[in-house]
C-alpha positions, -999 to 999 in steps of 0.1 A, spaced: -271 -701 904 -287 -709 871 -273 -691 841 -305 -672 832 -315 -662 867 -334 -628 867 -337 -627 829 -370 -627 808 -371 -645 777 -398 -642 747 -401 -672 727 -424 -674 697 -439 -704 681 -433 -721 716 -463 -745 718 -446 -775 701 -415 -789 688 -382 -769 691 -400 -737 704 -414 -758 733 -382 -772 740 -366 -738 739 -388 -724 764 -386 -753 787 -347 -750 785 -345 -714 791 -370 -718 822 -349 -746 836 -319 -723 838 -338 -697 856 -354 -675 830 -391 -663 832 -407 -670 797 -433 -653 778 -447 -680 755 -464 -672 721 -482 -697 699 -506 -697 670 -529 -718 691 -542 -713 727 -542 -750 740 -504 -758 734 -493 -724 745 -512 -730 778 -497 -764 782 -462 -749 780 -469 -724 805 -485 -751 828 -454 -772 821 -430 -745 832 -449 -737 863 -452 -772 874 -413 -774 872 -410 -746 894 -406 -718 868 -426 -686 858 -443 -682 825 -470 -661 809 -481 -660 772 -502 -647 744 -516 -666 716 -517 -654 680 -501 -651 646 -468 -634 648 -478 -621 611 -509 -605 624 -513 -568 619 -502 -549 649 -494 -582 668 -457 -576 671 -464 -544 694 -490 -564 713 -466 -593 718 -438 -572 731 -461 -551 752 -477 -582 767 -442 -595 777 -434 -563 795 -467 -561 812 -465 -595 824 -430 -600 834 -417 -564 836 -385 -566 814 -371 -583 784 -337 -598 780 -339 -624 754 -359 -628 722 -360 -660 702 -377 -656 668 -389 -693 665 -423 -692 649 -426 -705 614 -439 -735 593 -432 -749 557 -453 -744 525 -430 -761 500 -436 -768 462 -415 -764 432 -410 -730 421 -432 -730 389 -462 -742 415 -457 -715 441 -484 -688 443 -480 -652 452 -498 -661 484 -472 -688 493 -443 -667 484 -456 -638 506 -465 -662 535 -431 -677 538 -413 -644 534 -435 -627 560 -435 -656 589 -398 -662 587 -384 -627 580 -409 -599 582 -426 -608 613 -392 -612 634 -382 -579 620 -415 -562 632 -410 -580 667 -373 -566 671 -387 -531 660 -412 -534 688 -385 -541 712 -360 -515 704 -373 -488 726 -371 -509 756 -337 -522 747 -324 -486 740 -342 -473 773 -326 -500 795 -292 -496 781 -291 -460 788 -304 -464 823 -279 -491 831 -251 -473 814 -260 -442 838 -255 -464 867 -222 -480 854 -236 -514 846 -230 -534 815 -261 -558 807 -259 -578 777 -292 -589 760 -296 -615 734 -315 -621 700 -317 -655 686 -333 -658 651 -341 -692 637 -327 -700 604 -323 -734 584 -298 -751 566 -321 -747 537 -309 -711 537 -271 -719 539 -269 -750 517 -304 -750 498 -333 -772 494 -353 -783 465 -389 -775 464 -385 -750 491 -373 -716 473 -396 -694 492 -389 -711 525 -350 -710 518 -355 -671 508 -373 -665 541 -349 -681 560 -318 -666 541 -333 -632 549 -330 -642 586 -293 -646 582 -290 -610 565 -312 -595 590 -292 -609 619 -259 -596 605 -274 -561 599 -289 -558 634 -258 -573 652 -240 -541 638 -267 -519 646 -275 -531 682 -239 -537 693 -238 -501 709 -268 -511 729 -250 -543 742 -275 -566 724 -260 -596 707 -280 -609 677 -271 -645 664 -291 -671 643 -293 -708 645 -296 -728 613 -312 -762 620 -307 -793 600 -332 -821 601 -347 -820 635 -375 -847 644 -407 -827 648 -440 -828 633 -425 -809 603 -400 -839 596 -423 -867 607 -419 -900 587 -447 -915 570 -460 -944 548 -489 -939 525 -508 -911 539 -490 -877 538 -498 -859 570 -507 -823 572 -506 -796 598 -532 -767 597 -520 -731 599 -547 -703 601 -572 -726 581 -551 -741 555 -535 -775 554 -500 -778 546 -482 -812 539 -453 -821 560 -429 -850 568 -409 -872 547 -418 -908 534 -398 -934 554 -373 -944 529 -364 -907 522 -357 -901 559 -338 -933 561 -315 -918 533 -311 -884 550 -303 -902 583 -273 -921 565 -261 -886 552 -259 -872 587 -224 -879 604 -241 -885 638 -266 -910 621 -297 -896 635 -320 -867 632 -317 -841 659 -342 -839 687 -360 -808 699 -338 -808 728 -307 -807 707 -320 -779 687 -330 -760 720 -294 -764 732 -280 -748 702 -302 -717 708 -294 -718 745 -258 -714 737 -265 -679 723 -284 -670 756 -259 -674 782 -232 -651 795 -205 -671 779 -216 -659 743 -217 -622 754 -189 -613 730 -204 -634 701 -225 -616 677 -235 -617 641 -231 -654 636 -249 -682 623 -246 -717 640 -255 -748 622 -269 -774 643 -273 -803 621 -254 -832 632 -226 -826 609 -246 -826 578 -235 -796 554 -252 -803 521 -289 -797 512 
């Protein structure tokens, strides 16, 4: 038996990197996965990869910050896969600069994608969680559902030139703790995972040319200069950046039955690095 057989998981930002690894990991343990990504093509690639591996997946492309999208996303998962047991709020990106250079648009974008959107998604899921809890309780069943919110070591230890990003990720921790208390009565655990330096396109090393990613028509600088990444690696006790699979394994711990009595916690997945 796989640990997540019969479960349905919703994973946002699952087209690439950590989100993709989370979706693949949960599917490999038997969960049916509803995949979301901003871009259609990578989302479809993940759905195809899960299917090729013998799993079941469906999805909906779009921005988690879009007006009304949270309700559409949760409704899409329920329509496609019939239930919802696990939500992983992973979607996000970086838009960094020193505080004096941060625009109102930049501040609002970081707070909304990292904190506002997950809150709206969980708000949309609450009626289903409440309804299922009542039905299961009436039948004498106890079914534990899971929420895993993605935070960052930037929220826990700080990070220069990333105050709005860190603020958004810090809000994730507060939201996690509050909702853990609110939803415990519904047998829903709510935890967060704070990632350190994980090897993705957001942390890629570069030489002379600074790489960018495009998010809704705007280019954002990502990555670290080669020498800076080497310095970071030396600071990590395990002497390497984490892989997307390392990150997914941290999320997975909060999704399995062994964590059914763990809620309101933030797990740092950073290879032992405990400073910003």
